N, C-alpha and C positions, 0 to 999 in steps of 0.2 A: 541789416536794418534793425533787426530784433535786437541784437546785442547793443547797439547804440541806444535803443529806446529804453533798454534796462539800465544802461549806465546813467541816463538822464534822470531816472526815477531814483537813482541811489543804490540799485542793486548791482552787485558784481563788483568787480575791481579792475582798474585800469593801470596798467604797468607803464605808462609813459614816464619815463625818467628824465627826458631831455628837456623838460620844462622846470625852471626854478621858480619858487613861489615869489609873489611881489615883495613880501616882508624880507626874505633871504636877499633878493636882488637889490632892494633898496639899503640893506646892511653892507652889501659888497660896494655899492655905489659910494655910500659915505665913507668907506675906508680907503677907496683908491681914487676919488676925484682929485682933480688938480686944481679946480676951482668950483665955485658953488654950484653952477648950473651945468657942470661937465657931465656928459653921458657917453660920449663917444671916443675919448682920447685912448690912445693905445693901453694905457695902464688900466682903465676900466674895463675895456674890452677883453683884455688878458685875464683879469680877475674873474669876469663872468664866465669865460670859457674854462678857466681853471676849476670853479665851482662845477659846472655842468660835467665836466671830466671826472672829477671827484665822485660825483652822484652817479654817474654811469659806470665807473669803475667798480663802486660798491655793487651796483645791480649786476654786473657781470662776474663778481665773485659768487653771487648766490645762484646765478642763472648762466653757468658756464658754457652752454650750448646755444646761446642766443647770438647767433652770428649776424643777425641784421642790426642789432645794437652795437655790436663789436664793430661793424663797418662804420657806424655812425661815430664811434668813439675815435676811430683812425682819422675821420675827417676833422673832428675837433681838435685833435692833437696837432694835425697839420697846419689847421687855422691858427692855432695858438703859436705855433713856431713860426709862421710867417709873420704874425704881429709882433713877436718878440724879436725876429730878425730886422725888421723895419725899425723898430725902437732903438735897438743896439746901433744901427747906422745913424740914425737921427740924433739921438741924444744918450751917450753911453752911461752919463751919471744917472738918469732916470732909469735906465735899464738895470743897472747895477743894484740901485735901491729896491726897485719892484722885485728881482729875483731874490734878494734878501728878505724882503717882506713876505713873499708867497712861499719861500722855501723851495725854490725850483732850482734844477740843476742848469748851470750856463750852458748855452748851445754852443758846439763845437764849429 
């Protein structure tokens, strides 16, 4: 409880890396949207997951013994893989363009 109080006052540091800032998320949304009000298409979800994975991977390079975050990273990767598999099955053209845009490897 004391730790949370100190964080609320601005003292200390929070290493919560699984949250993307609003501005970064808005930028990702603009780049991946299929239409103007799109926030839930597979492209948007995969793009947001990719950004979270990149941030968490950078955190783990610095803190290589953080196994709790590593487990979270594995969950994010599995979720992204499932979204990509869905998109590949439903619309291969959109899948191919997203893989090319994000620079990801194609799933096997």
